[in-house]
C-alpha positions as CSV (number, residue, x, y, z in Angstrom):
1,M,50.3,136.8,71.3
2,N,54.0,136.8,71.5
3,T,56.0,134.9,68.7
4,V,59.2,134.9,67.0
5,N,59.9,135.9,63.7
6,Y,60.0,133.4,60.8
7,E,63.9,134.1,60.1
8,K,65.0,133.1,63.9
9,R,62.5,130.1,64.1
10,L,64.1,129.1,60.5
11,N,67.6,129.4,62.2
12,L,66.4,127.4,65.3
13,R,65.2,124.8,62.7
14,L,68.8,124.6,61.1
15,Y,70.4,123.9,64.6
16,I,67.9,121.2,65.6
17,N,68.6,119.5,62.1
18,I,72.2,120.0,62.5
19,G,71.6,118.5,66.6
20,C,69.8,115.5,64.8
21,M,72.5,114.9,62.2
22,I,75.1,114.8,64.9
23,A,73.2,112.3,67.4
24,S,72.0,110.2,64.3
25,I,75.9,109.7,63.7
26,I,76.9,108.9,67.1
27,L,74.2,106.6,67.7
28,F,75.1,104.9,64.4
29,A,78.5,104.7,65.6
30,I,77.1,103.2,69.3
31,T,75.1,100.6,67.4
32,F,77.9,99.7,65.3
33,C,80.4,99.4,68.3
34,S,78.2,97.6,70.8
35,K,77.9,93.7,70.7
36,N,74.6,94.0,72.6
37,F,72.6,95.7,69.5
38,E,73.8,92.7,67.1
39,S,69.9,91.6,66.6
40,L,68.5,94.7,66.6
41,R,71.2,96.6,64.5
42,P,69.1,96.6,60.9
43,M,66.5,98.2,62.6
44,Y,68.8,100.8,64.0
45,T,70.8,101.3,61.0
46,G,67.6,102.1,59.2
47,S,66.4,104.2,61.9
48,F,69.7,106.0,62.1
49,I,70.0,106.7,58.6
50,G,66.7,107.8,57.9
51,L,66.9,110.1,60.7
52,F,70.1,111.6,59.2
53,V,68.6,111.9,55.8
54,V,65.3,113.4,56.9
55,S,67.6,115.9,59.0
56,L,69.7,117.0,56.1
57,L,66.8,117.3,53.5
58,L,65.3,119.5,56.2
59,F,68.6,121.2,56.7
60,I,69.0,121.9,53.0
61,K,65.0,123.5,52.7
62,N,65.6,125.5,55.5
63,K,68.7,127.1,54.3
64,S,67.7,127.3,50.7
65,L,64.6,129.2,52.5
66,I,66.7,131.7,54.1
67,K,68.9,132.7,51.1
68,N,65.5,133.2,49.2
69,P,63.0,135.9,51.0
70,E,60.4,135.3,48.7
71,K,59.6,131.7,49.3
72,M,60.2,132.2,53.0
73,K,57.3,134.8,52.8
74,K,55.2,132.5,51.4
75,L,56.0,129.7,53.7
76,E,55.6,132.1,56.2
77,L,51.7,133.6,55.0
78,L,51.1,129.6,55.2
79,E,52.2,128.6,58.5
80,T,50.9,131.5,60.2
81,D,47.1,131.4,58.5
82,E,44.7,130.8,60.8
83,R,42.8,128.5,59.1
84,N,45.8,126.0,58.6
85,I,46.7,126.7,62.5
86,Y,43.3,125.8,63.4
87,I,43.1,122.6,61.4
88,L,46.9,121.6,62.7
89,R,45.4,122.3,66.4
90,V,42.4,119.8,65.9
91,S,44.5,117.1,64.3
92,Y,46.7,117.5,66.6
93,T,44.3,117.2,69.8
94,I,42.1,114.1,68.0
95,F,45.5,112.6,67.3
96,T,46.6,113.1,71.2
97,Y,43.5,111.5,72.3
98,V,43.0,108.6,69.9
99,S,47.1,108.0,70.6
100,V,45.9,107.7,74.6
101,G,43.4,105.6,73.9
102,I,45.3,102.9,71.7
103,I,47.8,102.7,74.6
104,Y,45.4,102.6,77.0
105,V,43.7,99.4,75.4
106,S,46.7,98.3,74.6
107,M,47.9,98.1,78.1
108,L,44.6,96.4,79.2
109,I,44.9,93.6,76.8
110,S,48.5,93.1,77.0
111,G,47.8,92.2,81.0
112,F,46.3,88.9,79.9
113,F,49.7,88.0,78.0
114,S,52.7,89.8,79.5
115,I,53.3,91.9,82.6
116,T,56.4,93.3,81.2
117,V,54.8,94.7,78.5
118,F,51.7,96.0,80.4
119,Y,54.1,97.5,82.6
120,T,56.0,99.0,79.8
121,L,52.6,100.5,78.2
122,E,51.3,101.8,81.7
123,T,54.7,103.8,82.2
124,L,54.5,105.4,78.3
125,L,50.8,106.2,78.8
126,C,51.5,107.9,82.5
127,V,54.7,109.7,80.6
128,D,52.4,110.9,77.6
129,L,49.9,111.9,80.4
130,L,52.1,113.7,81.9
131,L,54.1,115.7,79.0
132,I,50.4,116.8,77.7
133,L,49.7,118.2,81.4
134,L,53.6,119.9,81.3
135,I,53.5,121.0,77.7
136,R,49.8,122.6,78.2
137,H,51.3,124.5,81.3
138,I,54.1,125.7,79.3
139,V,51.7,127.0,76.4
140,E,49.1,128.5,78.9
141,K,52.3,130.5,80.6
142,K,53.9,131.7,77.3
143,Y,50.7,132.6,75.8
């Protein structure tokens, strides 16, 4: 199996953390500058602040790991351990089936009450299933 070394993976995570922080700041500014989001402003504010704080904390954690090779090696062993990989794979598989099932049942029930919600959930279900196929195809090609 062809994998990226752990330090490069941590550096990639740093860039993703920075991107999430920038995106949260931009979206936070858009929310406060637009009158369209007035009723949803508290929810968006909490979401964007939460995204920023979590990204910042993960950035600090990953930066400290890069500076401390001993801790980085321990975490690398934990992440590459076959048992942990198997547990994650099974957990994600079960989660995927359960979440698709919940969306499907919600879609069926919502059809009795709101056609808009029905079509929204139907679209979400189709996008989820297409994403599962796309991700599986990409992973199969890569490995």
